[in-house]
C-alpha positions in Angstrom: 0.0 0.0 0.0 1.4 3.4 -1.0 1.6 6.4 1.3 -1.4 8.1 -0.4 -3.7 5.1 0.2 -2.4 4.7 3.8 -3.4 8.3 4.6 -6.8 7.8 3.1 -7.3 4.7 5.2 -6.1 6.4 8.4 -8.8 9.1 8.0 -11.4 6.5 7.3 -10.4 4.6 10.4 -10.7 7.8 12.5 -14.3 8.1 11.3 -15.1 4.4 11.8 -13.8 4.6 15.4 -15.5 7.9 16.3 -18.4 7.1 18.6 -19.9 10.6 17.9 -20.5 9.6 14.3 -23.9 7.9 13.6 -23.6 4.1 13.0 -25.0 4.2 9.5 -22.3 6.7 8.4 -19.5 4.7 10.1 -20.9 1.6 8.2 -20.8 3.5 4.9 -17.2 4.6 5.5 -16.2 1.0 6.5 -17.8 -0.3 3.2 -15.9 2.4 1.2 -12.7 1.4 3.0 -13.2 -2.3 2.0 -13.7 -1.2 -1.6 -10.5 0.8 -1.6 -8.5 -2.1 -0.1 -10.2 -4.7 -2.4 -7.5 -6.6 -4.3 -9.7 -8.2 -7.0 -11.6 -6.4 -9.7 -10.8 -3.1 -11.4 -9.4 -0.6 -8.8 -10.8 2.3 -10.8 -14.3 0.8 -10.4 -13.8 0.0 -6.8 -12.7 3.6 -6.0 -15.6 5.0 -8.0 -18.0 2.9 -5.9 -16.3 4.0 -2.7 -16.7 7.7 -3.8 -20.4 7.2 -4.5 -20.9 5.6 -1.0 -19.1 8.5 0.7 -21.0 11.0 -1.4 -24.3 9.4 -0.2 -23.1 9.4 3.4 -22.0 13.1 3.2 -25.6 14.1 2.5 -26.8 12.6 5.8 -28.2 15.5 7.9 -27.0 13.7 11.1 -23.4 13.8 10.1 -21.2 16.0 12.3 -19.7 18.9 10.4 -16.1 17.9 11.2 -16.9 14.4 9.9 -18.4 15.9 6.7 -15.2 17.8 6.1 -13.2 14.6 6.6 -15.4 12.7 4.1 -15.0 15.5 1.5 -11.3 15.3 2.0 -11.3 11.5 1.5 -13.5 11.9 -1.6 -11.1 14.5 -3.1 -8.1 12.3 -2.3 -9.8 9.2 -3.9 -10.7 11.2 -7.0 -7.1 12.3 -7.4 -5.9 8.7 -6.7 -8.4 7.3 -9.3 -7.1 9.7 -11.9 -3.5 8.8 -11.1 -4.1 5.0 -11.5 -6.2 5.6 -14.7 -3.0 6.6 -16.3 
């Protein structure tokens, strides 16, 4: 795993382990994390699916503002990473 992916995963783990974040949002972030770490399949497709999951979660009105900011940062990093691996 490269440094860029490791940073993304670390922020995801912060959200997943934050008890102030609603359970459904933590679950969505955990699912997105699994997609990012998934070894089989097309990594571009997996990352795109992860971005969609995070986008959906970011629209939840119960999401704390600091978490929403983290999710947006993750989405931006994933979009950059996706473009990088696309070639």
